[in-house]
C-alpha positions in Angstrom: 0.0 0.0 0.0 1.0 3.6 -0.5 0.0 6.1 2.2 -0.7 9.3 0.2 -0.6 11.7 3.1 1.7 11.7 6.2 3.9 14.2 8.0 7.2 14.5 9.8 8.4 17.4 11.9 11.0 18.6 14.4 9.3 21.1 16.7 12.5 23.0 17.5 12.7 24.2 13.9 10.0 26.7 15.0 8.0 27.3 11.9 4.8 25.3 12.7 2.6 28.2 13.5 -0.6 26.1 13.8 1.0 24.0 16.5 -0.7 25.6 19.5 -0.6 24.4 23.1 -4.0 22.7 22.9 -2.5 20.2 20.5 -0.3 18.8 23.2 0.1 15.2 21.8 1.6 16.7 18.6 4.1 18.9 20.4 7.0 16.5 19.9 9.2 15.3 17.1 7.9 12.7 14.7 10.3 11.0 12.2 10.8 8.0 10.0 11.9 5.8 12.9 8.5 6.4 14.6 6.4 5.6 11.5 8.3 2.6 10.1 7.0 0.0 12.5 3.4 1.3 12.2 3.7 0.9 8.4 5.0 -2.6 8.7 2.0 -3.7 10.8 -0.4 -2.1 8.4 1.1 -3.4 5.2 2.1 0.1 3.9 5.4 0.1 2.0 5.7 3.7 0.7 4.4 7.1 1.7 3.9 10.6 0.3 5.4 13.1 2.8 3.4 16.4 2.9 4.5 19.8 4.1 3.2 21.2 7.4 4.6 24.7 7.5 4.4 27.7 5.2 8.1 28.0 4.7 10.6 26.9 2.1 12.9 25.9 4.9 10.5 23.2 6.0 10.2 21.9 2.4 14.1 21.7 2.3 14.0 19.8 5.6 11.5 17.3 4.2 13.4 16.8 1.0 16.6 16.2 2.9 14.8 13.7 5.1 13.2 12.0 2.2 16.6 11.5 0.6 17.7 9.5 3.7 14.4 7.5 3.9 13.8 4.8 1.4 10.1 4.4 2.1 9.3 8.1 1.3 8.3 8.0 -2.4 8.0 11.8 -2.7 7.5 15.1 -1.0 4.6 17.6 -1.4 6.2 20.9 -0.5 5.2 24.5 0.0 6.1 27.6 -2.0 4.8 31.1 -1.8 2.1 31.3 -4.4 1.5 35.0 -3.8 5.1 35.8 -4.9 6.0 37.1 -8.3 9.1 35.0 -8.0 7.0 31.8 -7.8 7.7 30.5 -11.4 11.5 30.5 -10.8 11.1 28.9 -7.3 8.8 26.2 -8.8 11.4 25.5 -11.5 14.1 25.2 -8.9 12.2 22.8 -6.7 10.9 20.7 -9.5 14.6 19.8 -10.2 15.0 18.5 -6.6 15.0 14.7 -6.0 11.8 13.4 -4.6 9.9 16.6 -5.1 6.5 15.5 -6.4 3.9 18.2 -5.7 2.9 21.5 -4.1 0.5 22.4 -1.3 -0.3 26.0 -0.2 -2.0 26.0 3.2 -5.2 27.6 2.0 -7.1 26.6 5.2 -4.9 29.1 7.2 -6.3 32.0 5.2 -9.7 33.5 4.5 -11.5 32.2 1.4 -10.9 35.4 -0.6 -7.2 34.7 -0.3 -7.7 32.1 -3.1 -8.9 35.0 -5.4 -5.5 36.7 -5.1 -4.6 37.6 -8.7 -0.9 36.7 -8.2 -1.9 33.3 -6.8 -4.3 32.7 -9.7 -1.7 33.6 -12.2 0.8 31.3 -10.5 -1.8 28.5 -10.4 -1.7 28.6 -14.2 2.1 28.1 -14.0 1.4 25.0 -11.9 -1.1 23.7 -14.4 1.3 24.3 -17.4 4.2 22.5 -15.5 2.0 19.5 -14.8 2.8 19.7 -11.1 0.4 17.8 -8.7 -1.5 20.3 -6.5 -2.9 19.4 -3.0 -6.0 21.4 -2.0 -6.0 22.0 1.8 -9.2 23.7 2.7 -12.1 23.8 5.1 -15.6 23.5 3.8 -16.1 27.2 3.8 -13.3 27.6 1.2 -14.9 25.2 -1.3 -17.1 27.6 -3.3 -14.2 30.0 -4.0 -11.7 27.1 -4.5 -14.1 25.6 -7.1 -14.5 29.0 -8.8 -10.7 29.4 -9.2 -10.0 25.8 -10.1 -12.4 26.2 -13.0 -9.8 28.5 -14.6 -7.2 25.7 -14.7 -9.1 22.7 -16.1 -5.9 20.7 -16.8 -4.5 21.2 -13.3 -3.7 17.8 -11.6 -5.4 18.5 -8.2 -6.4 16.5 -5.2 -8.6 17.6 -2.3 -7.1 16.8 1.1 -9.1 15.4 4.0 -12.5 15.6 2.2 -12.1 19.4 2.9 -12.7 18.8 6.6 -16.5 18.5 6.9 -18.0 18.9 10.4 -18.2 15.1 11.0 -18.5 15.5 14.8 -21.8 17.4 14.2 -23.0 15.2 11.4 -23.3 18.2 9.0 -23.5 16.9 5.5 -24.9 20.1 4.0 -23.8 22.3 2.4 -20.7 20.2 2.1 -22.3 17.6 -0.1 -23.3 20.0 -2.8 -19.9 21.7 -2.7 -18.2 18.3 -3.1 -20.4 17.5 -6.0 -19.4 20.8 -7.7 -15.7 20.1 -7.2 -16.0 16.4 -8.3 -17.7 17.5 -11.5 -14.2 18.6 -12.6 -12.5 15.4 -14.0 -9.0 16.7 -13.1 -9.7 16.7 -9.4 -9.3 13.8 -7.0 -9.9 13.3 -3.3 -7.9 11.9 -0.4 -9.8 9.8 2.1 -7.8 11.1 5.0 -7.9 13.4 8.0 -11.3 12.3 9.0 -10.9 11.2 12.6 -9.7 14.6 13.8 -12.9 16.1 12.5 -15.0 13.6 14.4 -13.8 13.9 18.0 -12.3 11.4 20.4 -15.5 9.4 20.9 -16.1 8.6 17.2 -17.5 5.4 15.9 -17.3 3.9 12.4 -20.9 5.0 11.7 -20.0 8.7 12.1 -18.0 8.5 8.8 -20.2 6.3 6.6 -22.3 9.1 5.0 -19.2 11.3 4.4 -17.1 8.5 2.8 -20.1 7.2 0.9 -20.6 10.6 -0.6 -17.1 11.2 -1.8 -17.0 7.6 -3.1 -20.0 8.3 -5.3 -18.9 11.7 -6.3 -15.3 10.8 -7.3 -15.5 7.1 -8.0 -12.7 4.6 -7.3 -10.5 6.1 -10.0 -10.1 9.4 -8.2 -9.8 8.4 -4.5 -6.6 8.0 -2.6 -6.0 6.8 1.0 -3.9 8.7 3.4 -3.3 8.3 7.2 -2.6 11.9 8.0 -0.2 10.5 10.6 0.8 11.9 13.1 -2.1 14.4 13.1 -4.5 11.5 13.3 -3.1 10.5 16.7 -5.2 13.3 18.3 -8.2 11.0 17.8 -7.0 7.5 16.6 -4.0 5.3 16.2 -2.3 4.7 12.9 -3.8 1.2 12.9 -7.3 2.4 13.6 -7.1 4.9 10.7 -6.1 2.2 8.3 -8.8 -0.2 9.5 -11.5 2.5 9.4 -10.7 3.3 5.7 -10.5 -0.3 4.8 -13.7 -1.2 6.4 -15.8 1.7 5.0 -14.3 1.5 1.5 -14.7 -2.3 1.4 -18.4 -1.8 1.8 -18.6 -0.1 -1.6 -15.7 -1.4 -3.6 -14.1 -4.7 -4.6 -10.5 -5.8 -4.6 -9.5 -4.1 -7.9 -11.0 -0.8 -7.0 -9.4 -1.0 -3.5 -6.0 -1.5 -5.1 -6.5 1.7 -6.9 -7.6 3.6 -3.8 -4.9 2.3 -1.6 -2.0 2.4 -4.0 -2.1 2.9 -7.8 -4.1 6.1 -7.9 -1.7 8.0 -5.7 1.3 6.4 -7.4 0.1 7.6 -10.8 -1.0 11.1 -9.6 2.4 11.8 -8.0 4.4 9.9 -10.6 6.0 7.6 -8.1 
């Protein structure tokens, strides 16, 4: 299996602005030596390592770490998409070993940030370069994100974490219609990831069934990818529980060939690994 979404960090690096004191269990270092045994128990052989800070320095840190870690198939990094220097920075990072994609942390900004004219122009550079693009948003960002993504119909994009619906409250609407609008774009995929932290510590499998069922119908097995979102997931579940949850829910809807796509080949093709 290929885990399409996991993180490493060293807290002392100091650029993880979202890491507030209330996230106590995450306020420690997480590295390859911590993840490797969990992967072995789950049957995961490779991962996509995803940025967690809005700095090039963290992207450099991850790329260096990936070079020393055989199981990391690629790194999705961060670059400043509101910079006029972005095309040159993108060209430089595309040449780095194991760089496979880009993720601006859109969820950290107001929805109108996505309408920034420089960002929109730079998104067309991403499209032209064929660079995979991770969409990190909350549900409230989806209408604007869909509007802007319509301008780049050949962009290879994937929505992270189902866009973080309010699973703990069982709020399917207006999320469902917004997902349908995004899924109508054939160039956009969706990661089945990051769900447990939106559900709360007392979650049950049934809390997720309607949400996973909806993205399964909207995107189909050819445009879904599984990711653990480890170690963020440990706020609400173990690595093993996250893998079992996805396997259980997706197995209710798909057979072995489709599951092979979702748990491995879709992400491998999307990121070119």
